[in-house]
C-alpha positions, -999 to +999 in steps of 0.1 A: -004-433+263-046-440+256-055-459+223-089-474+218-069-506+198-082-539+201-043-552+217-055-536+252-087-558+253-095-594+259-094-617+230-080-589+205-055-594+175-022-589+189-007-597+153-020-567+136-009-529+142-026-508+167-037-479+140-067-460+146-098-461+123-124-435+117-158-450+106-160-472+082-130-490+084-110-460+065-080-451+084-083-421+108-051-401+099-055-382+064-037-391+033-005-361+030-011-329+014+010-321-013+038-301-009+033-267-007-003-267+003+007-264+040-011-237+064+001-207+054+020-219+029+024-204-008+002-173+004+037-153-011+029-177-043-004-165-048+008-126-039+030-126-060+053-089-045+057-067-076+086-040-076+073-004-078+073+012-111+103+037-117+098+068-143+133+077-153+150+116-150+155+112-189+113+107-191+087+133-196+053+123-194+025+151-205-012+130-196-028+115-165-003+085-148-034+059-129-020+031-111-033+005-078+006+001-073+039+017-064+056+043-083+087+061-079+088+088-103+125+108-114+115+130-149+093+152-153+051+147-154+028+172-164-003+153-153-022+139-120-007+106-108-030+085-091-011+055-068-012+036-038+026+045-028+040+078-044+075+089-042+090+119-062+125+117-066+148+149-055+158+153-094+115+151-103+088+176-109+053+170-107+028+192-120-009+183-112-024+168-086-012+138-065-034+115-047-021+083-031-025+066+002+013+070+009+033+102-008+070+110-001+079+141-020+118+145-023+117+167-052+090+190-063+058+193-070+031+224-085-005+210-078-025+198-051-011+168-026-042+143-013-031+112+004-034+098+038+004+100+050+022+128+033+064+134+037+080+162+021+114+153+031+144+183+035+151+188-003+112+189-013+097+222-030+056+217-031+034+248-049+000+235-038-020+228-012-015+190+013-046+176+022-037+147+048-045+124+076-006+125+089+020+151+076+053+153+080+078+180+072+114+175+071+133+207+080+147+228+052+117+213+029+097+246+012+062+247+008+035+271+000+006+266-001-024+260+023-026+225+049-055+207+064-061+173+080-087+153+069-101+121+083-104+112+044-085+125+025-089+107-008-123+110-010-144+138-025-143+159+001-111+177-004-127+202-028-135+226+004-098+236+006-098+249-026-126+267-016-117+285+015-082+293-001-095+313-026-116+333+001-089+334+021-067+350-010-103+372-012-106+384+016-066+400+013-073+419-016 
């Protein structure tokens, strides 16, 4: 609507097209960006979505597993597991401590469970203590152990529950 072109000024050059210029005579509009560099474009390309690692039902692992990604256990693990998201399948068995931001137990865990969000489905069997920030236990889940809520269940302060559980067991004797 408004323009600083010389067309509107007396004595202006009417033969030249009206293009705004930056100081120094360069065109004011920047050159177009290469394809894919627009705002927000390419963010998916920089962070490819990684599928969760799946341990099949015929797999038996003896040893610890540590990943910053997601893992789904369908087989048997004898060792500790550290992950971002851990899903224990319905036919799976884990013997050891499991530590993750999100934990979904459909199968069996024998050992301590530490997670920000812990969910025991109706087919879950957990024999061990659960340290969590939030927990959901569906009807039908089998659980034997102590439950403790902590703001930071992934931190080192989670060993306090073991001492409290041992003291409680000693008091019962």
